[in-house]
C-alpha positions in Angstrom: -24.5 52.7 127.1 -25.5 49.3 125.8 -22.6 46.8 125.7 -22.5 44.0 123.1 -20.5 40.7 123.2 -18.5 40.1 120.1 -18.0 36.6 118.5 -14.6 36.3 120.3 -16.2 36.9 123.6 -14.9 40.5 124.1 -17.3 43.3 125.0 -17.6 46.7 123.3 -20.1 49.5 123.3 -23.0 49.2 120.8 -21.8 51.2 117.7 -25.0 52.9 116.5 -23.2 54.5 113.6 -22.0 51.1 112.3 -25.5 49.8 112.8 -26.9 52.8 110.7 -24.4 52.1 107.9 -25.4 48.4 107.7 -29.1 49.2 107.6 -28.5 52.1 105.1 -26.6 49.7 102.8 -29.4 47.2 103.0 -31.9 49.8 102.0 -29.7 51.4 99.2 -31.6 51.7 95.9 -34.6 49.8 97.2 -37.8 51.7 96.6 -40.5 52.2 99.3 -38.3 51.2 102.3 -37.0 53.2 105.3 -33.7 52.6 107.1 -34.9 54.6 110.1 -38.0 52.4 110.3 -35.9 49.3 110.4 -33.7 50.8 113.1 -36.7 52.0 115.2 -38.2 48.6 115.1 -35.0 46.9 116.2 -33.5 49.2 118.9 -36.3 48.7 121.4 -35.3 45.0 121.5 -31.7 45.6 122.5 -30.4 44.9 126.0 -27.1 45.1 127.8 -24.8 42.1 127.1 -26.5 41.2 123.8 -24.3 39.2 121.4 -23.4 40.8 118.1 -25.0 38.0 116.2 -28.2 38.6 118.1 -28.0 42.3 117.1 -27.8 41.2 113.5 -30.7 38.7 113.9 -32.7 41.5 115.5 -32.2 43.8 112.5 -33.1 40.9 110.2 -36.3 40.2 112.1 -37.1 44.0 112.2 -36.9 44.2 108.4 -38.8 41.0 107.9 -41.6 42.1 110.2 -42.1 45.1 107.9 -42.8 43.0 104.8 -46.4 43.4 103.8 -48.6 43.7 100.7 -48.1 47.5 101.0 -44.4 47.3 101.6 -43.1 44.2 99.8 -39.6 45.6 99.2 -38.5 45.0 102.7 -38.0 41.4 101.6 -34.8 42.7 99.8 -33.7 44.6 102.9 -34.1 41.6 105.1 -32.3 39.4 102.5 -29.3 41.9 102.4 -29.1 42.0 106.2 -28.9 38.2 106.2 -26.2 38.4 103.6 -24.2 40.8 105.7 -24.6 38.7 108.8 -23.8 35.5 107.0 -20.5 36.8 105.6 -19.4 38.0 109.0 -20.2 34.6 110.5 -18.6 32.6 107.7 -15.5 34.7 106.9 -15.2 37.0 110.0 -15.4 40.0 107.6 -17.7 41.3 104.9 -15.4 40.7 101.9 -15.1 37.0 101.1 -11.6 35.6 100.9 -10.1 33.9 97.8 -12.0 30.9 96.5 -9.0 28.6 96.9 -8.6 29.6 100.5 -12.3 28.8 101.2 -12.1 25.5 99.5 -8.8 24.5 101.2 -10.2 25.3 104.6 -13.5 23.4 104.0 -11.5 20.4 102.7 -9.5 20.4 105.9 -12.7 20.6 107.9 -14.0 17.6 106.1 -16.9 19.3 104.5 -15.6 19.5 100.9 -14.2 16.5 98.9 -10.5 16.9 98.6 -10.7 15.9 94.9 -11.7 19.4 94.1 -8.3 20.7 95.0 -6.4 18.3 92.8 -8.9 18.8 89.9 -7.9 22.4 89.4 -4.6 24.3 89.2 -4.0 27.4 91.3 -4.1 29.4 88.0 -7.6 28.0 87.3 -8.7 28.8 90.9 -7.5 32.3 90.3 -9.5 32.6 87.1 -12.7 31.1 88.6 -12.3 33.4 91.6 -12.3 36.4 89.3 -15.7 35.2 87.8 -17.5 35.1 91.2 -19.9 38.1 91.6 -20.6 38.2 95.3 -22.8 41.2 94.9 -25.4 38.9 93.3 -26.2 37.7 96.9 -27.8 41.2 97.3 -30.4 40.1 94.8 -31.7 37.3 97.0 -34.9 37.9 98.9 -35.4 37.2 102.6 -37.2 33.9 101.8 -34.3 32.8 99.5 -31.6 33.7 102.0 -33.4 31.9 104.8 -33.6 28.8 102.5 -29.9 29.1 101.8 -28.7 29.3 105.4 -31.3 26.9 106.7 -31.0 24.1 104.1 -28.6 24.5 101.2 -25.3 26.0 102.4 -22.7 23.5 103.6 -22.7 23.6 107.4 -22.3 21.6 110.6 -25.8 20.5 111.3 -25.1 20.0 115.0 -23.4 23.4 115.7 -25.2 25.2 112.9 -21.9 26.7 111.8 -22.0 27.6 108.1 -18.9 27.4 105.9 -19.9 29.1 102.6 -22.1 31.8 101.1 -24.5 31.5 98.1 -22.1 32.6 95.4 -19.4 30.2 96.6 -22.0 27.4 96.7 -23.0 28.2 93.1 -19.4 28.2 91.9 -18.7 24.9 93.7 -21.7 23.3 92.1 -20.5 24.3 88.7 -16.9 23.2 89.4 -18.1 19.8 90.7 -20.4 19.2 87.8 -17.8 20.0 85.1 -14.5 19.2 86.8 -13.9 16.2 84.4 -14.6 18.1 81.2 -11.6 18.2 78.9 -12.7 20.8 76.4 -13.5 24.4 77.4 -13.8 23.3 81.0 -13.3 26.7 82.7 -15.5 28.5 80.1 -18.3 25.9 80.7 -18.0 26.4 84.5 -18.2 30.1 84.1 -21.3 29.9 81.9 -23.1 27.5 84.2 -22.2 29.6 87.3 -23.6 32.7 85.6 -26.7 30.9 84.6 -27.6 29.5 88.0 -26.5 32.6 90.0 -28.6 34.9 87.8 -31.6 32.4 87.8 -31.4 31.9 84.0 -31.8 28.2 84.8 
């Protein structure tokens, strides 16, 4: 039985069923791809004592290696696998926490300007949080997700620790650009967030 090392240093048996669910989710509603093919490519690279993050990177590489002219849709599978991995790394879970909590933590870490907290009320944070569509990250290709985690997401460039995911980055861009608007500020932020996160602009 292969043992994996979790992010907290604890060991546990490799959960093949969980692995299957993650890959199946990444392949859901994507034409011309096979979850079993991704799994077959990746399992032969596992070894006892592998870290969970290395398991995820192995799955990502497996899907990326299957991208070809004949099977281009694996780019969406690899992108979704990065998204899953990124959320677990950034938030410790798949479902992102509330926007205000993310901002507060990143201000405390010194990676966001503290002005953003005083520029918006808790009620406005609640409204903006309700506008975020995290599922839009599933529409990013492998190349796009690699660009995000390599260059554009706020991170510690020394440790490579990442502190946000794409939809949070899009919302923070909109909030920062329009934080000093006096008229229809929240409406403007929502419209700009929707435009950049759906690639209208």
